[in-house]
Each structure stands twice: as C-alpha cells, then as structure tokens.
C-alpha positions in Angstrom: -4.4 2.5 8.3 -3.7 5.0 11.1 -7.3 4.4 12.4 -6.5 5.4 16.0 -5.0 8.7 14.9 -7.9 9.5 12.6 -10.4 8.6 15.3 -8.6 11.0 17.7 -8.6 13.8 15.2 -12.3 13.2 14.5 -13.1 13.4 18.2 -11.3 16.7 18.5 -13.1 18.1 15.5 -16.5 16.9 17.0 -15.7 18.7 20.2 -15.0 21.9 18.3 -18.1 21.4 16.2 -20.2 21.1 19.3 -18.6 24.2 20.8 -19.3 26.3 17.7 -22.8 24.9 17.1 -23.7 26.3 20.6 -22.8 29.8 19.5 -19.2 30.2 20.6 -17.1 32.7 18.7 -14.2 31.2 16.8 -10.8 32.4 17.9 -7.6 32.4 15.8 -5.9 29.5 17.8 -8.9 27.2 17.3 -9.0 28.1 13.6 -5.3 27.1 13.3 -5.9 23.9 15.3 -8.9 23.0 12.9 -6.7 23.7 9.9 -3.9 21.5 11.2 -6.3 18.6 12.0 -8.0 18.9 8.6 -4.6 18.9 6.9 -3.5 15.8 8.9 -6.7 14.0 8.0 -6.3 14.8 4.3 -2.6 13.8 4.4 -3.4 10.4 6.0 -6.2 9.8 3.5 -3.9 10.6 0.6 -1.1 8.4 1.9 -3.6 5.6 2.4 -5.0 6.0 -1.1 -1.5 6.2 -2.7 -0.2 3.2 -0.8 -3.2 1.2 -2.0 -2.5 2.2 -5.7 1.2 1.3 -5.8 2.3 -0.9 -8.7 3.2 -3.5 -6.1 -0.4 -3.8 -5.0 -1.6 -3.8 -8.6 -4.9 -5.4 -9.6 -8.5 -4.3 -9.5 -9.5 -3.8 -5.9 -13.1 -2.6 -6.3 -11.9 0.9 -7.2 -11.0 2.3 -10.5 -9.4 0.8 -13.6 -7.3 4.0 -13.9 -3.7 3.6 -15.1 -0.7 4.8 -13.2 3.0 5.2 -13.9 5.6 2.5 -13.3 8.1 3.5 -10.6 11.0 1.9 -12.6 10.3 3.0 -16.2 7.9 6.0 -15.8 5.7 4.5 -18.5 1.9 4.2 -18.0 0.8 0.8 -16.8 -2.6 -0.7 -16.1 -3.3 -2.0 -12.6 -2.9 -5.6 -13.8 0.5 -5.0 -15.3 -0.9 -4.4 -18.8 2.2 -4.4 -21.0 1.5 -7.8 -22.4 -0.3 -8.1 -25.8 -3.4 -10.2 -26.3 -3.8 -12.7 -29.1 -4.7 -10.0 -31.6 -1.5 -8.1 -30.9 -3.1 -5.1 -29.1 -2.0 -3.9 -25.7 -4.6 -4.2 -23.0 -4.8 -1.5 -20.4 
C-alpha cells in the first residue's frame, strides 16, 4: 500500500545518502527533511501493518499467531476468532 509514495521517499533518501557519502556537511534543513521522510516511512509501514492485523482481516497470514483486542468488546481474540470452545471445553487462542 502507498508504494508510489514510499518509492519517492526512498529515492529522496538515496539522493541524500549519496550527497553525504561524498563528504558533504549535513545542514539543519536536510536533517529536518530526513527526519520528516523517516517519520513518514515509519507511519506508512505502521498503518499498513495495523490494517493487515485488523479483526476484519483475521486469520493466519504467514505472520504471527499473536492475539489482538476486539474493536467491539475490547476482549483479547485470536486471529481466527478464537472465542469458540473445542470438544474438550477449552478455549483455543
């Protein structure tokens, strides 16, 4: 998600990396620019990860078996909806 934006941010960061690897001195405006781009990349990655882990997209997706909280009840749930009990009467998570 947002691949075009992420690619553009990476290209900008690559250009600054090349500039500073050639010995240029970092100035305050470039530092602020780098900080904003890094923050944007982290925010987009976090949004993407959180969207992929919503209870509406529940189910093992090759990632973690970690539990999350239900948006409606606030209770912990497994990624496969895990409130049901198995034949032995235990909850599965």
